[in-house]
N, C-alpha and C positions, 0 to 999 in steps of 0.2 A: 098357388102356395109354393110351388117349386121355386119360383123367383124369390119369394119371401125367405125360404130356407137358405137358398143360395146366397142372397144378400145378407141374411142373418149370420151365416157362417163367416162370410167375408168381414162383416162388422165385428163379429166375435174375435176372429183372428186378428183383426186390426187392433181391437181393444186389448187383447193379450199382449200383442207386440208393443203397443203403446205403454201399457202398464209395466211391461218388462223393461222397457227402455227407461222408464222413470225410476225403477227400483235399483238401477245401477248407480254407482257413485259418479257424480259429475266429474269431469276432468278437472284436475286442480290447476288453477291459474297461478303461475309463479308470482309470489309477492316480491316487492322490491326489498331486497335484503338490506339490513342495516349495514352501513360501511364497516368493514373489518379493519381495525387498526393494524398497521404493519408490525410484525413482531419486533420487539426491541432486541437489537443485537448487542449482546454483552461482550464488549471487547476485553480481551485479557491483557491488553496493553495498559500499563500503569503510566499515567501522565508523569513526565519528569524522569522516566527510566531510560536506560540505554535503548531498549526496544522502541520506545516512543521516538527517540532521536532517529533511529534507523528507519522506521516505518513511516513516520509522519513528517519528518523534516528532510532526511537524507544525510547520510554520514560519509559519503565518498565523492571525491572530485577526481577528475582524470587529467592527464597531461599529454602533450604531444611528445614525440620521440626526442630525447635528449634536451627537454625543456623543463623549466620550473615556473613559468609564468602562468597565471590563471586566465582561463577563457571566460567569456561572458556567462555561459550556462553554469559554470562552476561558481562564479561570483554570486549567482542567484541562490544556489544551494547554501553557500556560506552566509548570505544575508539571512536566510531562514534559520540557520544555525545560531547566528548572533541574536536573533529575536527570541529563539527558544532559550538560549543561555541567559538572556535578560530576564526571562520569566522564572527560570530555575537558578537563582543566584548562588545556591550552595553547591552546584555541580562544578566539578573540575574535570578537565578533559586532557587527553593526550592525542596529538596528531601524529599518525604513523605514516612516514614517507616510504613509498615502494617504487620499484623499478621493474622493467622487464629483464629477461635473462641476458641480453646483449651487453657487452662491456665487462670490465674487470670487477671483481668484488669491491675493491677500494673505490673505484670510480662510481659505482652504483650506490655505495653507502653515502658518498658525498652528495650525489644527485638526489637521493631520497631525503637527505637532511635539508637540502635547499627547497625541495617541494614541501616538506613539513613546515619549514620556516615561512614560506610564502603564504601558507594557509594561516599560520599563527599571526603574521603581520596583518593580513587582511582582516581577520577577526578582530584584532586589536584596533584597527582603523575604524571599525564599526562600533567600538565602545566596549568590547569584551576585555576585562582586565587581563594583562599578560600573566599575572600571578595565578590565574586559573588554568593556564594553558602550558602544557609541556609538550616536547616533541621528541621523536625517536625515528631513526632511520633503520629500516630493515633491508635496504638495498634490493637485491634480487632474491633474498632468502625466503620470502613468504609469498610465492605466487598463488593466485587464485585460479589460474589456468595454466596447464602444463604443456600445451601444444606449442610448437615453434612456428606460429603463424602470426600475421599482422593483427588479426582480430584478437587473438589471445594476448599478444604483447600489449595491445591497447588497454585491455582489462587490467593488466598488471601495473601499468604506469598510473599510479594513483596515490592519493593521500586519504587516509581514513581517520575520522574523528571518533574516538572511543571515550566513553564516560569512565573516569577512574575513581571518582568518589562523589558523595553528595546526592546521588540519584535516589529517587523514590524506589521502594522495593515492593 
């Protein structure tokens, strides 16, 4: 009888443990989640606006020292500008010619004018009406970088296309 009690207890303990194990919640198996759509990014950039031109097309081309001829990379930017202007036919622009600090005020005003004209002529060669493009030279009067270093001067030798009218708001 001792064996029976001994085995009975073991059986009882096993039964309690077994039932106890059954009473716990089974581990949850992760379900395949439904694909979550990427959040829609609401851009604050209005198509056809000056910010659209700056951000999505590019509004600035750069020049070599004492030069007003366009480089291949700059022509690519201007080709995108021409395409953008073709899409937004009511937009008028001004091309602003700029120089670095070296040279006289008069010389840099003339160089800035040549740079702005080079951009205007290239855009016109791509089909943009010259009636939509005006130019201005700021020479060395509007630097975007004030250090007297080659890297800084390179940033200042530029022509910037700005929207003057007809842009979406």
